[in-house]
VOPAGU-2260 file (C-alpha; in pm, 1 decimal, decimal comma):
REM VOPAGU-2260
SITE   aa  ch    i         X         Y         Z
SITE  UNK   A    0    8164,8   20207,8   15142,6
SITE  UNK   A    1    8519,3   20153,9   15318,2
SITE  UNK   A    2    8837,5   20214,3   15138,9
SITE  UNK   A    3    9007,3   19849,5   15066,4
SITE  UNK   A    4    9323,5   19926,5   15248,0
SITE  UNK   A    5    9066,2   20012,4   15577,2
SITE  UNK   A    6    8939,4   19659,1   15573,6
SITE  UNK   A    7    9051,6   19427,4   15864,5
SITE  UNK   A    8    9247,8   19143,5   15789,5
SITE  UNK   A    9    9104,5   18826,1   15793,2
SITE  UNK   A   10    9267,6   18591,9   16098,2
SITE  UNK   A   11    9495,7   18343,0   15999,4
SITE  UNK   A   12    9246,5   18052,9   16113,8
SITE  UNK   A   13    8967,7   18172,9   15830,1
SITE  UNK   A   14    9192,8   18271,9   15553,9
SITE  UNK   A   15    9206,7   17991,2   15262,1
SITE  UNK   A   16    9473,0   17751,8   15277,7
SITE  UNK   A   17    9682,9   17618,9   14971,5
SITE  UNK   A   18    9645,8   17339,6   14894,5
SITE  UNK   A   19    9981,7   17172,2   14824,3
SITE  UNK   A   20    9946,6   16873,2   14538,2
SITE  UNK   A   21   10219,4   16622,9   14653,8
SITE  UNK   A   22   10394,4   16581,7   14324,0
SITE  UNK   A   23   10468,8   16202,9   14226,6
SITE  UNK   A   24   10840,6   16087,0   14233,8
SITE  UNK   A   25   11027,6   16117,3   13898,6
SITE  UNK   A   26   11075,3   15741,3   13816,6
SITE  UNK   A   27   10695,8   15742,9   13872,4
SITE  UNK   A   28   10627,0   16012,4   13597,2
SITE  UNK   A   29   10923,8   15809,3   13364,8
SITE  UNK   A   30   10766,1   15481,8   13355,2
SITE  UNK   A   31   10429,5   15643,2   13337,6
SITE  UNK   A   32   10462,6   15710,4   12983,5
SITE  UNK   A   33   10548,4   15525,9   12688,7
SITE  UNK   A   34   10932,5   15552,6   12568,1
SITE  UNK   A   35   11018,6   15714,3   12244,8
SITE  UNK   A   36   11209,8   15508,7   11988,8
SITE  UNK   A   37   11562,8   15612,0   11928,1
SITE  UNK   A   38   11783,7   15548,3   11650,0
SITE  UNK   A   39   11673,3   15413,9   11296,2
SITE  UNK   A   40   11457,0   15076,6   11303,3
SITE  UNK   A   41   11494,5   14813,1   11253,4
SITE  UNK   A   42   11739,4   14751,5   11542,7
SITE  UNK   A   43   11910,0   14463,6   11551,5
SITE  UNK   A   44   12057,8   14374,2   11885,6
SITE  UNK   A   45   12266,7   14034,4   11976,7
SITE  UNK   A   46   12211,9   13926,7   12331,2
SITE  UNK   A   47   12601,3   13761,7   12428,5
SITE  UNK   A   48   12772,5   13676,1   12727,0
SITE  UNK   A   49   13058,9   13430,2   12629,2
SITE  UNK   A   50   12993,0   13223,4   12943,3
SITE  UNK   A   51   12719,3   13001,7   12944,3
SITE  UNK   A   52   12451,1   12991,8   13206,5
SITE  UNK   A   53   12421,8   13369,9   13301,1
SITE  UNK   A   54   12091,5   13442,3   13169,1
SITE  UNK   A   55   12114,9   13549,9   12819,5
SITE  UNK   A   56   11787,5   13341,6   12707,8
SITE  UNK   A   57   11597,3   13440,6   13007,0
SITE  UNK   A   58   11710,2   13841,0   12930,8
SITE  UNK   A   59   11615,2   13809,3   12545,6
SITE  UNK   A   60   11255,6   13642,3   12658,2
SITE  UNK   A   61   11181,3   13904,0   12927,0
SITE  UNK   A   62   11333,4   14205,0   12732,9
SITE  UNK   A   63   11154,0   14056,5   12393,2
SITE  UNK   A   64   10812,8   14057,0   12565,3
SITE  UNK   A   65   10856,5   14381,6   12753,9
SITE  UNK   A   66   10934,2   14554,9   12411,6
SITE  UNK   A   67   10606,9   14405,4   12285,5
SITE  UNK   A   68   10378,0   14518,2   12604,6
SITE  UNK   A   69   10503,6   14850,5   12481,2
SITE  UNK   A   70   10393,1   14861,5   12143,8
SITE  UNK   A   71   10676,7   14760,5   11975,7
SITE  UNK   A   72   10703,7   14485,3   11715,0
SITE  UNK   A   73   10965,0   14213,6   11817,0
SITE  UNK   A   74   11143,2   13910,8   11645,9
SITE  UNK   A   75   11349,6   13699,1   11879,7
SITE  UNK   A   76   11586,4   13463,5   11685,3
SITE  UNK   A   77   11706,5   13195,2   11886,4
SITE  UNK   A   78   12110,8   13133,2   11710,1
SITE  UNK   A   79   12160,9   12863,3   11950,8
SITE  UNK   A   80   12181,2   12538,1   11747,6
SITE  UNK   A   81   12110,3   12175,9   11870,8
SITE  UNK   A   82   12058,6   12386,3   12239,0
SITE  UNK   A   83   11760,1   12603,5   12138,3
SITE  UNK   A   84   11579,5   12714,0   12463,4
SITE  UNK   A   85   11417,5   13007,6   12376,2
SITE  UNK   A   86   11110,1   12846,7   12260,9
SITE  UNK   A   87   11103,5   12687,6   12604,3
SITE  UNK   A   88   11097,2   12988,9   12809,7
SITE  UNK   A   89   10853,2   13173,4   12596,4
SITE  UNK   A   90   10635,4   12868,4   12650,3
SITE  UNK   A   91   10617,1   12821,3   12249,3
SITE  UNK   A   92   10783,4   12471,9   12230,3
SITE  UNK   A   93   10514,3   12280,4   12087,7
SITE  UNK   A   94   10441,5   12536,6   11810,6
SITE  UNK   A   95   10784,7   12519,4   11686,3
SITE  UNK   A   96   10675,7   12350,4   11326,7
SITE  UNK   A   97   10961,4   12484,3   11086,0
SITE  UNK   A   98   11283,6   12666,0   11156,0
SITE  UNK   A   99   11555,2   12878,2   10935,8
SITE  UNK   A  100   11692,8   12576,6   10851,6
SITE  UNK   A  101   11424,3   12466,8   10647,2
SITE  UNK   A  102   11346,2   12840,3   10505,3
SITE  UNK   A  103   11717,7   12820,7   10362,3
SITE  UNK   A  104   11639,4   12467,2   10232,2
SITE  UNK   A  105   11330,9   12586,0   10050,4
SITE  UNK   A  106   11110,6   12373,2   10238,6
SITE  UNK   A  107   10853,4   12645,4   10357,1
SITE  UNK   A  108   10830,8   13023,9   10360,9
SITE  UNK   A  109   10981,9   13255,4   10584,3
SITE  UNK   A  110   10626,0   13324,3   10760,0
SITE  UNK   A  111   10570,7   12976,6   10831,9
SITE  UNK   A  112   10838,1   12973,6   11037,1
SITE  UNK   A  113   10789,7   13250,5   11231,1
SITE  UNK   A  114   10591,4   13175,6   11578,9
SITE  UNK   A  115   10365,8   13412,1   11709,5
SITE  UNK   A  116   10302,5   13448,7   12092,1
SITE  UNK   A  117    9934,5   13450,9   12159,7
SITE  UNK   A  118    9975,0   13696,3   12463,5
SITE  UNK   A  119   10135,3   13979,3   12208,6
SITE  UNK   A  120   10083,8   13910,7   11859,1
SITE  UNK   A  121   10352,0   14198,3   11780,3
SITE  UNK   A  122   10608,8   13921,0   11890,9
SITE  UNK   A  123   10731,9   13636,0   11674,1
SITE  UNK   A  124   11010,8   13387,2   11768,7
SITE  UNK   A  125   11270,0   13213,6   11474,9
SITE  UNK   A  126   11448,4   12926,0   11559,3
SITE  UNK   A  127   11733,3   12830,3   11367,7
SITE  UNK   A  128   11735,9   12456,4   11364,4
SITE  UNK   A  129   11525,4   12191,6   11580,6
SITE  UNK   A  130   11676,8   12009,2   11906,1
SITE  UNK   A  131   11975,9   11821,8   11864,9
SITE  UNK   A  132   12044,9   11907,4   11496,9
SITE  UNK   A  133   12399,6   11996,0   11433,6
SITE  UNK   A  134   12475,2   12312,7   11232,7
SITE  UNK   A  135   12530,6   12263,9   10839,9
SITE  UNK   A  136   12842,8   12352,2   10666,5
SITE  UNK   A  137   12646,1   12598,1   10417,1
SITE  UNK   A  138   12522,8   12828,1   10745,2
SITE  UNK   A  139   12727,0   13095,5   10844,1
SITE  UNK   A  140   12734,6   13458,6   10904,9
SITE  UNK   A  141   12599,4   13515,5   10536,9
SITE  UNK   A  142   12288,1   13297,3   10583,3
SITE  UNK   A  143   12192,6   13454,8   10881,3
SITE  UNK   A  144   12230,0   13813,2   10748,8
SITE  UNK   A  145   12053,2   13681,2   10455,2
SITE  UNK   A  146   11754,4   13582,0   10701,1
SITE  UNK   A  147   11766,4   13900,1   10905,1
SITE  UNK   A  148   11778,5   14146,2   10597,8
SITE  UNK   A  149   11459,5   13937,9   10466,4
SITE  UNK   A  150   11294,1   13993,7   10831,0
SITE  UNK   A  151   11356,2   14356,3   10775,8
SITE  UNK   A  152   11155,7   14375,4   10421,8
SITE  UNK   A  153   10889,3   14165,0   10519,1
SITE  UNK   A  154   10792,3   14201,7   10863,4
SITE  UNK   A  155   10973,7   14544,4   10928,3
SITE  UNK   A  156   10987,4   14493,0   11288,8
SITE  UNK   A  157   11090,0   14742,1   11514,2
SITE  UNK   A  158   11341,4   14520,1   11706,7
SITE  UNK   A  159   11531,1   14203,5   11615,6
SITE  UNK   A  160   11678,8   13981,0   11910,7
SITE  UNK   A  161   11918,4   13727,2   11845,9
SITE  UNK   A  162   12018,2   13509,4   12142,1
SITE  UNK   A  163   12335,9   13405,1   12116,2
SITE  UNK   A  164   12505,1   13052,3   12225,5
SITE  UNK   A  165   12778,8   13046,5   12472,4
SITE  UNK   A  166   13116,2   13055,6   12385,3
SITE  UNK   A  167   13298,0   13259,2   12136,1
SITE  UNK   A  168   13340,9   12982,4   11844,9
SITE  UNK   A  169   13144,0   12945,2   11517,7
SITE  UNK   A  170   12839,6   12991,0   11644,5
SITE  UNK   A  171   12949,4   13290,5   11791,6
SITE  UNK   A  172   13078,7   13441,2   11511,0
SITE  UNK   A  173   12746,1   13375,4   11297,5
SITE  UNK   A  174   12472,1   13555,6   11551,7
SITE  UNK   A  175   12682,8   13872,1   11589,4
SITE  UNK   A  176   12715,0   13934,4   11224,0
SITE  UNK   A  177   12389,9   14085,9   11122,3
SITE  UNK   A  178   12424,6   14280,7   11480,3
SITE  UNK   A  179   12466,2   14640,2   11496,8
SITE  UNK   A  180   12424,5   14654,7   11863,1
SITE  UNK   A  181   12505,2   14438,1   12174,5
SITE  UNK   A  182   12348,1   14380,0   12534,7
SITE  UNK   A  183   12607,6   14168,5   12716,0
SITE  UNK   A  184   12495,5   13970,6   12982,2
SITE  UNK   A  185   12709,3   13927,9   13318,6
SITE  UNK   A  186   12707,7   13796,4   13702,1
SITE  UNK   A  187   12929,5   13949,1   13971,9
SITE  UNK   A  188   13192,8   13684,9   13929,9
SITE  UNK   A  189   13524,9   13727,7   13815,5
SITE  UNK   A  190   13504,1   13402,1   13564,1
SITE  UNK   A  191   13178,2   13572,6   13394,3
SITE  UNK   A  192   13379,8   13907,1   13418,6
SITE  UNK   A  193   13673,0   13781,0   13226,8
SITE  UNK   A  194   13467,2   13648,3   12965,0
SITE  UNK   A  195   13282,9   13937,6   12930,4
SITE  UNK   A  196   13569,2   14140,0   12905,8
SITE  UNK   A  197   13708,9   13897,9   12578,2
SITE  UNK   A  198   13355,6   13886,7   12411,9
SITE  UNK   A  199   13365,9   14289,7   12427,2
SITE  UNK   A  200   13692,4   14283,8   12253,9
SITE  UNK   A  201   13540,9   14021,2   11965,1
SITE  UNK   A  202   13252,7   14271,7   11961,0
SITE  UNK   A  203   13429,8   14591,2   11893,1
SITE  UNK   A  204   13704,6   14374,8   11650,8
SITE  UNK   A  205   13358,0   14285,1   11431,0
SITE  UNK   A  206   13241,9   14643,4   11448,6
SITE  UNK   A  207   12978,6   14676,0   11677,2
SITE  UNK   A  208   13038,2   14940,4   11932,3
SITE  UNK   A  209   12713,6   15021,2   12066,8
SITE  UNK   A  210   12753,7   14726,5   12364,8
SITE  UNK   A  211   12533,4   14790,7   12683,1
SITE  UNK   A  212   12569,8   14565,1   12987,4
SITE  UNK   A  213   12337,0   14398,3   13187,0
SITE  UNK   A  214   12403,5   14276,3   13542,5
SITE  UNK   A  215   12266,9   13948,4   13601,0
SITE  UNK   A  216   12168,9   13804,9   13978,8
SITE  UNK   A  217   12246,8   14065,0   14172,0
SITE  UNK   A  218   12236,7   14016,6   14556,6
SITE  UNK   A  219   12249,3   14355,7   14765,1
SITE  UNK   A  220   12291,5   14134,3   15120,5
SITE  UNK   A  221   12619,6   14008,8   14939,8
SITE  UNK   A  222   12721,5   14341,6   14829,5
SITE  UNK   A  223   12677,8   14468,6   15180,0
SITE  UNK   A  224   12889,2   14218,8   15324,2
SITE  UNK   A  225   13180,0   14255,3   15078,5
SITE  UNK   A  226   13083,4   13885,9   14960,9
SITE  UNK   A  227   13020,5   14011,9   14593,6
SITE  UNK   A  228   13160,8   14257,1   14362,4
SITE  UNK   A  229   12920,2   14568,6   14364,0
SITE  UNK   A  230   12753,8   14675,0   14030,7
SITE  UNK   A  231   12964,8   14973,9   14052,9
SITE  UNK   A  232   13297,4   14724,9   14061,3
SITE  UNK   A  233   13153,7   14514,3   13733,0
SITE  UNK   A  234   13111,1   14867,1   13545,4
SITE  UNK   A  235   13413,6   14985,8   13616,3
SITE  UNK   A  236   13584,3   14639,3   13531,8
SITE  UNK   A  237   13452,3   14636,2   13201,3
SITE  UNK   A  238   13413,3   15020,0   13115,0
SITE  UNK   A  239   13039,2   14949,9   12959,9
SITE  UNK   A  240   12761,8   15175,2   13013,5
SITE  UNK   A  241   12467,7   14993,2   13193,6
SITE  UNK   A  242   12140,1   14919,9   13091,8
SITE  UNK   A  243   12009,9   14718,0   13406,8
SITE  UNK   A  244   12086,7   14552,6   13675,1
SITE  UNK   A  245   11880,1   14217,1   13741,7
SITE  UNK   A  246   11803,8   14130,3   14128,3
SITE  UNK   A  247   11860,7   13743,3   14213,4
SITE  UNK   A  248   11494,4   13586,5   14240,9
SITE  UNK   A  249   11362,3   13243,1   14282,8
SITE  UNK   A  250   11071,9   13349,0   14071,1
SITE  UNK   A  251   11295,1   13304,3   13760,6
SITE  UNK   A  252   11305,3   12916,9   13808,1
SITE  UNK   A  253   10926,6   12908,0   13834,7
SITE  UNK   A  254   10863,7   13124,2   13543,3
SITE  UNK   A  255   11101,1   12883,1   13331,9
SITE  UNK   A  256   10969,6   12566,7   13409,4
SITE  UNK   A  257   10595,6   12724,7   13320,0
SITE  UNK   A  258   10728,0   12866,8   13010,8
SITE  UNK   A  259   10585,8   13218,8   13142,8
SITE  UNK   A  260   10853,9   13521,6   13172,9
SITE  UNK   A  261   10848,9   13693,2   13453,1
SITE  UNK   A  262   10776,6   14042,1   13312,2
SITE  UNK   A  263   10400,7   13868,4   13270,5
SITE  UNK   A  264   10382,5   13815,2   13623,7
SITE  UNK   A  265   10098,9   14023,2   13817,2
SITE  UNK   A  266   10183,6   14139,3   14080,1
SITE  UNK   A  267   10535,4   14215,2   13932,3
SITE  UNK   A  268   10859,3   14058,1   14079,2
SITE  UNK   A  269   11158,4   14264,6   14155,2
SITE  UNK   A  270   11345,8   14091,0   13880,3
SITE  UNK   A  271   11063,2   14172,8   13619,4
SITE  UNK   A  272   11051,0   14542,3   13681,3
SITE  UNK   A  273   11402,9   14527,3   13625,3
SITE  UNK   A  274   11382,4   14376,7   13272,7
SITE  UNK   A  275   11063,8   14606,4   13211,5
SITE  UNK   A  276   11305,1   14868,8   13265,1
SITE  UNK   A  277   11583,3   14768,7   13083,5
SITE  UNK   A  278   11345,0   14746,4   12783,8
SITE  UNK   A  279   11260,4   15106,9   12825,9
SITE  UNK   A  280   11633,2   15191,9   12837,1
SITE  UNK   A  281   11693,5   15022,8   12541,6
SITE  UNK   A  282   11415,4   15178,0   12355,2
SITE  UNK   A  283   11542,2   15512,7   12418,6
SITE  UNK   A  284   11945,0   15385,4   12401,5
SITE  UNK   A  285   11945,9   15499,0   12786,3
SITE  UNK   A  286   12202,8   15405,0   13057,9
SITE  UNK   A  287   12121,9   15415,3   13432,3
SITE  UNK   A  288   12343,8   15485,9   13699,3
SITE  UNK   A  289   12542,8   15181,3   13932,8
SITE  UNK   A  290   12608,2   15415,4   14175,2
SITE  UNK   A  291   12236,6   15418,8   14304,7
SITE  UNK   A  292   12224,1   15027,0   14352,6
SITE  UNK   A  293   12557,5   15077,2   14596,8
SITE  UNK   A  294   12363,2   15331,5   14856,7
SITE  UNK   A  295   12148,0   15186,2   15125,8
SITE  UNK   A  296   11813,5   15097,6   15052,9
SITE  UNK   A  297   11533,6   15392,1   15036,7
SITE  UNK   A  298   11173,0   15368,8   15148,0
SITE  UNK   A  299   10967,8   15419,2   14745,9
SITE  UNK   A  300   10894,0   15116,5   14496,9
SITE  UNK   A  301   11177,4   15241,5   14276,4
SITE  UNK   A  302   11442,2   15267,0   14513,7
SITE  UNK   A  303   11613,0   14987,4   14381,7
SITE  UNK   A  304   11620,7   15086,5   14017,3
SITE  UNK   A  305   11752,2   15428,3   14017,5
SITE  UNK   A  306   11535,8   15558,3   13746,6
């Protein structure tokens, strides 16, 4: 038997080839796993902006349902007294029979005022008052804090999201009182940024240091044409960590009118995906890099978001 070192070498065409398994993009690996909840629970976050019409309620609805779809229990509180809209965006307006004011007056129990979403049973809505009603003199920071404490002990949710009213008056002061973190919504225009900067200072004065920013209605075509401030410019002006950048999407109006949040759409839109990834970062207390949004578009599904 000839020794092994005398055997002729196989021709290159007959040698077994090494099959290289293509590696999936890192973004796909990141979003395919379940996020790890960071920090003590329940986490109470207020969604605020100062300026009205920038997307606070839309963000609350979409991030709240995204958290629920990830398996976390969520209670969303519409703290906008007299001008509530969160129930409309969620399609729950016909199921709100009791409100938090009736709980405080002793007319019903807290669990009776909570409206459970039919699509995700781990998502519940609590409205402070009925439409067009005025805020009673007795309702303030202490009353909302009591409600949040009651939710912590009776429902034990992972997240309590408070949809803050516009402005910086009594409604704003009431809404931020129970929160230990804040999500600041802004758009890339100078008026929204000035209000956001003012609100940031008020939140810090109230002891809320964990403030993350969501830049809404981003249009990359206007950024390239230098007709809109970039997300990086916004972040440098406000000096806040970036939770998400939401692209302008015409589907937002359609979903609002249907009471069907963007994150429920199949297939998802770019804005819906951006909300889902913002919720992911919220769970893990992570942030995104704004510079990724400023780069030229790359080939690939997740190139806009930057992981």
